[in-house]
C-alpha positions in Angstrom: -9.3 -9.0 32.8 -9.9 -5.3 33.6 -6.3 -4.5 32.8 -6.4 -6.4 29.5 -9.9 -4.6 28.6 -8.5 -1.1 29.6 -5.4 -1.8 27.6 -7.3 -2.9 24.5 -9.3 0.5 24.7 -6.4 2.6 25.0 -4.5 0.7 22.1 -7.4 0.5 19.7 -8.4 4.2 20.2 -4.8 5.4 19.1 -5.0 4.1 15.4 -8.6 4.0 14.6 -8.6 7.7 13.8 -8.4 6.9 10.2 -12.0 6.3 10.1 -13.0 9.5 11.7 -11.9 12.5 9.7 -11.2 15.3 12.4 -12.8 18.7 11.6 -13.3 21.9 13.5 -16.7 22.6 12.1 -17.8 19.0 12.8 -19.3 18.7 9.4 -21.2 15.5 8.7 -19.6 15.4 5.2 -16.2 15.5 6.4 -16.7 13.1 9.3 -19.2 10.3 8.0 -20.2 10.9 4.3 -16.7 11.1 2.6 -15.4 7.8 4.3 -18.5 6.0 3.5 -18.4 7.3 -0.1 -14.8 6.1 -0.6 -15.6 2.7 1.0 -18.4 2.2 -1.5 -16.5 3.2 -4.5 -13.8 0.7 -3.6 -16.4 -2.0 -2.9 -18.3 -1.2 -6.2 -15.1 -1.5 -8.3 -14.2 -4.7 -6.5 -17.8 -6.1 -6.9 -17.7 -5.3 -10.7 -14.6 -7.7 -11.0 -16.4 -10.4 -9.0 -19.5 -10.0 -11.2 -17.4 -10.5 -14.3 -16.1 -13.8 -13.1 -19.5 -14.9 -11.8 -21.0 -14.3 -15.3 -18.7 -16.8 -16.8 -18.6 -19.4 -13.8 -22.4 -19.3 -13.0 -23.8 -21.2 -16.2 -21.5 -24.3 -15.1 -22.4 -23.9 -11.4 -19.0 -22.9 -10.4 -20.0 -19.6 -8.7 -18.2 -20.7 -5.5 -14.9 -20.2 -7.3 -15.4 -16.6 -7.2 -15.3 -16.8 -3.4 -12.3 -19.1 -3.7 -10.5 -16.6 -5.9 -11.3 -13.7 -3.7 -10.3 -15.6 -0.4 -6.9 -16.4 -2.1 -6.4 -12.8 -3.4 -7.4 -11.1 0.1 -5.1 -13.7 2.1 -2.2 -12.7 -0.1 -3.1 -9.0 0.4 -3.4 -9.6 4.2 0.3 -11.1 4.3 1.6 -8.1 2.5 -0.3 -5.7 4.7 0.8 -7.7 7.6 4.3 -7.3 6.7 4.0 -3.4 6.5 1.8 -3.0 9.6 3.8 -5.2 12.0 6.7 -3.0 11.5 4.9 -0.2 13.0 2.2 -1.6 15.3 4.5 -4.4 16.7 8.2 -3.0 16.6 8.2 0.7 16.0 5.3 2.0 18.2 6.2 5.2 20.0 4.3 4.1 23.3 6.5 0.9 23.6 8.5 2.4 26.5 5.4 3.4 28.4 3.6 -0.1 28.0 6.8 -1.9 28.9 7.2 0.0 32.3 3.5 -1.0 33.3 3.0 -3.9 35.5 1.3 -5.9 32.6 2.4 -9.3 31.4 4.3 -9.6 28.2 1.6 -11.7 26.6 -1.2 -9.4 27.3 0.8 -6.4 25.8 1.8 -8.6 22.8 -1.9 -9.8 22.3 -3.2 -6.3 22.3 -0.8 -5.5 19.5 -1.7 -8.4 17.4 -5.6 -8.0 18.1 -5.2 -4.4 16.7 -3.3 -5.7 13.8 -6.0 -8.2 13.0 -8.8 -5.6 13.6 -7.2 -3.6 10.8 -7.0 -6.5 8.4 -10.5 -7.5 9.2 -11.6 -4.0 7.9 -9.5 -4.1 5.0 -10.5 -7.7 4.2 -14.1 -6.6 4.3 -13.8 -4.2 1.3 -12.9 -7.2 -0.8 -14.6 -10.1 0.5 -18.2 -8.5 1.1 -18.5 -7.6 -2.6 -17.8 -11.2 -3.5 -20.1 -12.6 -1.1 -22.9 -10.3 -2.2 -22.3 -11.4 -5.9 -22.5 -15.1 -5.0 -25.7 -14.4 -3.0 -27.1 -12.6 -6.1 -26.2 -15.6 -8.5 -26.9 -18.5 -6.3 -29.6 -17.1 -3.7 -28.3 -19.2 -0.8 -30.1 -19.7 2.5 -29.5 -18.0 5.8 -26.9 -20.6 6.8 -24.6 -19.1 4.0 -24.6 -15.5 5.5 -24.0 -16.9 9.1 -20.9 -19.0 7.7 -19.7 -16.1 5.6 -19.6 -13.8 8.6 -17.6 -16.3 10.6 -15.3 -16.8 7.8 -15.0 -13.0 7.3 -13.9 -12.8 11.1 -11.5 -15.6 10.8 -10.1 -15.0 7.4 -7.2 -12.4 8.5 -5.9 -14.5 11.5 -3.6 -16.9 9.6 -2.4 -14.5 6.9 -1.8 -11.9 9.5 0.3 -14.4 11.6 2.3 -15.4 8.5 2.8 -11.6 7.8 3.9 -11.0 11.4 6.3 -14.0 11.0 7.8 -12.5 8.0 8.0 -9.2 9.9 9.7 -11.0 12.9 12.3 -12.4 10.3 12.8 -9.1 8.7 13.2 -7.3 12.0 15.1 -9.9 13.7 17.7 -10.0 11.0 18.0 -6.3 10.6 18.4 -5.8 14.2 21.8 -7.8 13.9 23.3 -5.5 11.4 24.4 -1.8 12.0 22.6 -0.7 8.8 19.4 -2.2 10.0 17.2 0.0 8.0 18.9 -0.8 4.8 18.8 -4.5 5.5 15.0 -4.2 6.5 14.4 -2.5 3.2 16.3 -4.9 1.0 14.7 -8.0 2.7 11.1 -6.6 2.5 11.6 -5.5 -1.2 12.8 -8.8 -2.2 9.7 -10.4 -0.3 7.3 -8.0 -2.0 8.8 -8.7 -5.5 8.5 -12.4 -5.1 4.8 -12.0 -4.0 4.3 -9.6 -6.9 5.8 -12.2 -9.4 3.6 -14.9 -7.8 0.6 -12.7 -8.4 1.2 -12.0 -12.0 1.3 -15.9 -12.6 -1.8 -16.7 -10.5 -4.2 -16.1 -13.2 -2.9 -19.1 -15.2 -3.4 -21.2 -11.9 -7.0 -19.9 -11.6 -7.7 -20.7 -15.2 -6.4 -24.3 -14.8 -8.5 -24.8 -11.6 -11.7 -23.3 -13.4 -11.3 -26.0 -16.1 -11.2 -29.0 -13.5 -14.3 -28.3 -11.5 -14.2 -31.9 -9.9 -10.9 -31.5 -8.3 -11.3 -27.9 -7.3 -11.9 -28.5 -3.5 -8.6 -30.7 -3.5 -6.5 -28.0 -5.1 -8.0 -25.3 -2.6 -7.2 -27.7 0.5 -3.7 -27.9 -0.6 -3.2 -24.2 -1.2 -5.2 -22.9 1.9 -7.1 -25.5 3.9 -9.6 -22.9 5.6 -10.9 -21.9 2.4 -11.5 -25.4 1.3 -13.5 -26.0 4.5 -15.5 -22.7 4.0 -16.5 -23.9 0.6 -17.4 -27.2 1.8 -19.6 -25.6 4.5 -21.6 -23.5 2.2 -22.3 -26.3 -0.1 -22.9 -29.0 2.6 -23.0 -27.9 6.2 -21.2 -30.2 8.6 -20.6 -29.3 12.3 -17.3 -31.2 12.2 -16.0 -29.0 9.5 -17.1 -25.9 11.4 -15.4 -27.0 14.6 -12.2 -27.7 12.6 -12.4 -24.3 10.6 -12.7 -22.5 14.1 -9.8 -24.6 15.7 -7.3 -24.1 12.8 -7.7 -20.4 13.1 -7.9 -19.9 16.8 -5.4 -22.4 18.2 -2.5 -21.1 15.9 -3.3 -17.6 17.1 -3.1 -18.6 20.7 0.2 -20.5 20.2 1.6 -17.7 18.1 0.9 -14.9 20.6 2.3 -17.1 23.6 5.5 -18.0 21.8 6.1 -14.9 19.8 5.7 -12.6 22.7 9.1 -14.1 24.2 11.1 -13.2 21.1 9.0 -10.0 20.6 10.6 -8.3 23.6 14.3 -9.5 23.0 14.0 -7.8 19.4 12.7 -4.7 21.0 15.4 -4.6 23.5 18.1 -5.1 21.0 16.6 -2.2 18.8 16.5 0.0 21.8 20.2 -0.7 22.7 21.2 -0.1 19.1 19.1 3.0 18.7 20.6 4.5 22.0 24.1 3.5 21.0 23.7 5.2 17.6 22.4 8.4 19.0 25.5 8.6 21.3 27.8 7.9 18.5 25.8 10.7 16.2 26.1 13.3 19.1 29.8 12.6 19.5 30.4 12.9 15.7 28.4 16.1 15.6 30.2 17.7 18.5 33.5 17.1 16.6 32.1 18.0 13.1 32.7 21.3 11.3 29.4 22.1 9.4 29.3 23.5 6.1 26.9 26.3 5.5 24.0 25.4 3.2 21.3 27.4 1.6 17.7 27.5 3.3 16.2 25.2 0.6 19.1 22.7 0.3 19.0 22.2 4.1 15.1 21.6 4.0 15.7 19.2 1.2 18.5 17.5 3.0 16.2 17.1 6.2 13.5 15.5 4.1 15.6 13.2 2.4 17.0 12.0 5.8 13.5 11.6 7.1 12.5 9.5 4.1 15.4 7.2 4.1 15.1 6.7 8.0 11.6 5.1 7.6 11.6 1.6 5.9 7.8 1.5 5.8 7.9 5.0 4.2 10.5 4.0 1.5 8.9 0.7 0.7 5.2 2.2 0.4 6.1 5.2 -1.7 9.0 3.6 -3.7 7.3 0.3 -4.6 5.9 1.9 -7.8 9.5 2.9 -8.8 10.5 -0.6 -8.0 7.8 -1.9 -10.4 8.8 0.5 -13.2 12.5 -0.6 -12.9 11.6 -4.4 -12.8 9.0 -3.9 -15.7 11.4 -1.9 -17.9 14.3 -4.3 -17.5 12.0 -7.4 -18.3 10.7 -5.8 -21.6 14.0 -4.7 -22.5 15.7 -8.2 -22.0 12.9 -10.4 -23.0 10.1 -8.5 -24.7 8.6 -11.6 -26.5 8.6 -13.6 -23.4 7.0 -10.9 -21.4 4.2 -10.4 -23.8 3.5 -14.0 -24.1 3.5 -14.3 -20.2 1.0 -11.5 -19.9 -1.4 -12.9 -22.6 -1.1 -16.5 -21.5 -0.6 -17.5 -25.0 -4.0 -16.5 -26.1 -4.9 -15.0 -29.3 -5.4 -11.2 -28.8 -5.8 -10.2 -32.5 -2.5 -8.4 -32.7 1.0 -9.6 -33.4 4.0 -9.2 -31.0 5.6 -7.0 -33.6 2.6 -4.8 -33.8 2.8 -4.5 -30.0 6.3 -3.7 -30.3 5.6 -0.8 -32.7 3.1 0.6 -30.0 5.4 0.2 -27.1 6.4 3.8 -27.1 2.9 4.8 -26.6 2.3 2.1 -24.0 5.3 3.1 -22.2 4.1 6.7 -22.1 1.0 5.4 -20.7 2.9 3.4 -18.1 5.0 6.2 -16.8 2.0 8.4 -16.4 0.1 5.6 -14.5 3.1 4.7 -12.3 3.9 8.4 -11.6 0.1 9.0 -10.6 0.2 6.0 -8.2 3.6 7.1 -6.5 2.5 9.4 -3.6 5.5 10.5 -1.3 4.4 14.0 -0.2 1.0 12.8 1.2 2.9 11.6 4.4 5.7 14.2 4.8 3.8 16.7 7.0 2.2 14.0 9.3 5.6 12.1 9.6 7.1 15.2 11.3 4.6 14.7 14.1 5.4 16.9 17.3 8.7 18.1 15.7 6.4 20.1 13.1 6.3 23.1 15.7 10.4 23.2 15.4 9.9 23.4 11.5 7.2 26.2 11.9 9.7 28.1 14.2 12.5 28.3 11.7 13.3 31.5 10.1 12.1 30.1 6.7 8.9 31.1 4.8 6.1 28.2 4.6 6.2 28.5 1.0 9.9 27.6 0.8 9.2 24.7 3.3 6.5 23.2 1.0 8.7 23.7 -2.0 11.3 21.6 -0.3 9.0 18.7 0.0 7.7 18.9 -3.6 11.5 19.0 -4.9 12.4 16.1 -2.5 9.6 14.1 -3.9 10.8 14.7 -7.4 14.5 14.2 -6.6 13.4 10.6 -5.3 11.1 9.8 -8.3 12.2 11.6 -11.4 15.7 10.3 -11.8 14.4 6.8 -11.4 11.8 7.3 -14.2 14.5 9.0 -16.4 16.9 6.0 -16.0 14.2 3.6 -17.2 13.3 6.1 -20.0 16.9 5.9 -21.1 17.0 2.0 -21.2 13.7 1.9 -23.0 15.0 4.5 -25.7 18.1 2.6 -26.4 16.3 -0.8 -26.7 13.3 0.2 -28.7 14.8 3.0 -30.8 12.1 5.5 -30.1 11.1 8.2 -32.5 12.1 11.8 -31.4 8.4 12.9 -31.0 7.8 10.0 -28.4 11.1 10.7 -26.6 9.8 14.4 -26.1 6.3 13.0 -24.8 7.8 10.5 -22.5 10.5 13.0 -20.9 7.7 15.7 -20.4 5.5 13.2 -18.8 8.3 11.8 -16.5 8.9 15.3 -15.2 5.4 17.0 -15.1 3.2 14.0 -13.8 5.5 13.3 -10.8 5.3 16.9 -10.0 1.4 16.8 -10.2 1.4 13.8 -7.8 3.6 15.7 -5.4 1.4 18.7 -5.5 -1.8 16.7 -4.9 -0.3 14.7 -2.1 1.1 17.7 -0.3 -2.4 19.4 -0.4 -3.9 16.4 0.8 -1.6 16.1 3.6 -2.2 19.9 4.5 -6.0 19.2 4.4 -6.0 16.0 6.5 -2.8 16.2 8.7 -2.3 13.4 11.2 0.1 14.7 13.7 -0.6 12.4 16.6 0.3 9.0 15.0 2.2 6.5 17.2 4.1 5.0 14.4 5.2 5.7 10.6 2.9 2.9 9.6 -0.1 4.7 10.9 0.8 7.8 8.9 1.9 6.0 5.6 -0.5 3.2 5.3 -3.7 4.5 7.6 -4.1 8.2 7.2 -6.8 9.8 5.2 -4.3 12.0 3.2 -2.4 8.8 1.9 -5.6 7.2 1.0 -7.3 10.1 -0.7 -3.8 10.6 -2.7 -3.9 7.1 -3.9 -7.7 7.4 -5.0 -6.9 10.6 -6.8 -3.6 9.1 -8.5 -5.5 6.1 -9.3 -8.4 7.9 -11.0 -6.1 10.3 -12.9 -3.9 7.3 -14.1 -6.9 5.5 -15.3 -8.4 8.5 -16.9 -5.1 9.3 -18.7 -4.8 5.7 -20.0 -8.4 5.9 -21.2 -7.7 9.2 -23.2 -4.7 7.4 -24.8 -7.0 4.5 -25.8 -9.7 6.9 -27.2 -7.1 8.9 -28.9 -5.5 6.0 -30.8 -8.7 5.9 -32.8 -8.4 9.5 -34.0 -5.0 11.2 -33.8 -3.1 9.9 -30.8 -0.2 12.4 -31.0 -2.7 15.2 -30.6 -4.5 13.7 -27.8 -1.1 13.2 -25.9 -0.2 16.8 -26.4 -3.6 18.0 -25.2 -3.1 15.7 -22.2 0.4 17.0 -21.4 -0.9 20.6 -21.9 -3.7 19.8 -19.4 -1.3 18.3 -17.0 0.9 21.3 -17.2 -2.0 23.8 -16.5 -3.1 21.9 -13.5 0.4 21.7 -12.1 0.6 25.6 -12.4 -2.8 25.9 -10.7 -2.0 23.6 -8.0 1.3 25.4 -7.1 -0.7 28.7 -7.0 -3.1 27.1 -4.7 -0.5 25.6 -2.6 1.3 29.0 -2.3 -2.0 30.7 -1.0 -4.1 28.1 0.6 -1.2 25.7 1.7 0.6 28.5 3.4 -2.6 29.3 5.4 -3.0 25.5 6.3 0.6 25.2 7.2 0.4 27.9 9.8 -3.0 26.7 11.1 -1.5 23.1 12.1 -1.0 22.9 15.7 0.7 19.9 17.4 
């Protein structure tokens, strides 16, 4: 038992640093206030959506459907996060070799990994479920048992979705370990799964609408979709000790069985991956010894290094490139079946505007889409942290810090801008866009990704995470990644809001002003990066 507790402490202490911002001056603003502020912002935004649903459902005594919808949404999000996090926490942790050499049973090691994964999921789930619980309490004013049951459900909620996410991660990792190009196989399989889940998410509103219209059968539908959610709703409406025991059992028993059974296959997969990694290193070293290297410029060599690092990390590719995948899918969808896509999004409702009018507005809508997706695609926010201990090697190179930082910005643009431009060309051909809109979209396709790259790099310089044990910790759990997403989200929403306001006055003028503002900001950020970024670059020590 002492070994297990010590192992849990050591394992949990490594990855919880996302919640503590390290600062030399130990400022309370940096360490406490900023994380709390960001958490409250997210919870307030989510609570606003919950309140919108509750306003409609409360008059018909259907407020509990708010909890149902948020349980379903949170569970779906947990599965997606489980697929991502299982790759780094379970399979690609840098301390695997150390742990496997210790005199500790396999099941205990695997338990600590899964426990850490569920703990992260619990913290993220709380961001979504707590606002929904508060909104329900405001409208229904329940008794004390509701809060106790909700706390129990909040603790249990991530267990089953995390297990499902781990199983999918097992399948992806297991299949990829049997192929030579395992990273490519892993990326393809994970992308297919995420696209499927995204498609399901787009159509879930219609399912919820049908459920809301049939209040008498709502619990039966919930039970078929996700049985623990149905038990929770039954408990808060009519407490039954048997339902509580069943709720505890159907979460705890599968977790125990999963840890026991999966720990056997877990070590087999890790062993296979270790063998293939060692063999590939030997082959690469042999090829390198026989290869005549071509002389490259410093900048091209740095870009080549960054590209190799990007494409060697599946979690980095999927997290940073999902916006690009979304853009390609959306562009192809509206180009092939525009009418069907609009009808699917509007669910056949009368929105007061015809499809032909929407088609005429598409150039401006697509411009806003390009801006929003570009703002939400952050690649550079992880580039410095992913170097880890090898960052000292980069610093020792006879290359100026300014050139190193420039290579990271250019790499981000090389990855994102060509994809956006290809989507632009497809859109231009299908919708026969006017010259002025073509100019707007092309400028945005270049200037906005550059803006996002500069913001992400500055954030990573401000909050580097050089002691991460896996790529997942850097890409998904670092402060620089989180702040970059918030800044991008805010900028994207603000840009779309400006377009909507400008449509009532002079939309072309507003877009011109917006692009000029982006250009000025990009120029200013680059100047800041050259001065401030160079100083921070030299100050980072590993």
